[in-house]
C-alpha positions as CSV (number, residue, x, y, z in Angstrom):
1,M,273.0,159.1,-32.0
2,S,273.7,155.4,-31.6
3,E,275.7,156.0,-28.4
4,R,272.8,157.9,-26.9
5,D,270.4,155.0,-27.7
6,N,272.8,152.5,-26.1
7,F,273.0,154.7,-23.0
8,T,269.3,155.0,-22.6
9,G,268.8,151.2,-23.0
10,G,271.6,150.5,-20.6
11,L,270.2,152.9,-18.1
12,L,266.8,151.3,-18.3
13,I,268.2,147.8,-18.0
14,G,270.4,148.8,-15.1
15,T,267.5,150.4,-13.3
16,L,265.3,147.4,-13.7
17,F,268.0,145.0,-12.7
18,G,268.9,147.1,-9.6
19,S,265.3,147.3,-8.6
20,V,264.8,143.6,-8.8
21,V,268.1,142.8,-6.9
22,G,267.3,145.5,-4.3
23,G,263.8,144.2,-3.8
24,L,265.0,140.6,-3.4
25,V,267.7,141.6,-0.9
26,G,265.2,143.7,1.1
27,F,262.7,140.9,1.1
28,I,265.3,138.4,2.3
29,L,266.6,140.7,5.1
30,T,263.2,141.6,6.4
31,S,262.0,138.0,6.4
32,R,265.0,137.0,8.4
33,A,264.5,139.9,10.8
34,N,260.8,139.2,11.2
35,S,261.3,135.5,11.9
36,S,263.8,136.0,14.7
37,S,262.9,139.4,16.3
38,P,259.3,139.3,17.4
39,E,259.9,136.7,20.1
40,K,263.0,138.4,21.4
41,S,261.6,141.9,21.3
42,H,258.4,140.8,23.0
43,Q,260.3,139.1,25.8
44,S,262.6,142.1,26.3
45,L,259.7,144.5,26.5
46,E,258.0,142.4,29.2
47,E,261.2,142.1,31.2
48,S,262.2,145.8,31.0
49,S,258.8,147.4,31.8
50,T,258.2,146.8,35.4
51,P,255.5,148.6,37.4
52,E,258.1,150.4,39.6
53,Y,259.9,151.8,36.6
54,T,256.6,153.1,35.2
55,K,255.5,154.6,38.5
56,E,258.9,156.3,39.0
57,S,258.9,157.8,35.5
58,H,255.3,159.0,35.9
59,L,256.2,160.8,39.2
60,S,259.3,162.3,37.5
61,L,257.2,163.6,34.6
62,E,254.7,165.1,37.0
63,D,257.5,166.9,38.8
64,K,258.8,168.2,35.4
65,I,255.3,169.4,34.4
66,A,254.9,171.2,37.7
67,Q,258.2,173.0,37.2
68,L,257.3,174.0,33.7
69,N,253.9,175.3,34.9
70,L,255.7,177.5,37.5
71,A,258.1,178.8,34.9
72,I,255.3,179.6,32.6
73,D,253.4,181.5,35.3
74,D,256.5,183.4,36.2
75,V,257.1,184.5,32.6
76,R,253.4,185.4,32.2
77,Q,253.6,187.6,35.3
78,K,256.8,189.3,34.1
79,L,255.2,190.0,30.7
80,N,252.0,191.4,32.3
81,S,254.1,193.8,34.4
82,V,256.0,195.0,31.3
83,N,253.0,195.2,29.0
84,P,249.9,195.7,31.2
85,T,246.7,194.9,29.3
86,Q,244.4,197.8,28.9
87,E,240.8,197.0,29.8
């Protein structure tokens, strides 16, 4: 019984110690990341998103949507010819 009590106590102490150490490490890492990254990420977003890129991607998406709509219409027509609706 004594070994079981020691195990439970050790488990609780280890859990608390691990939580405290993990919390401190996480806090330190996030504070370092937050202090250096906002300026860099903000600058890189401004440099990478140009109006031309946005317009090109928008046109590409419109083309893809048009292709998908044609494919959906084609499948719908095929399904209606196989299973005509009874009205």
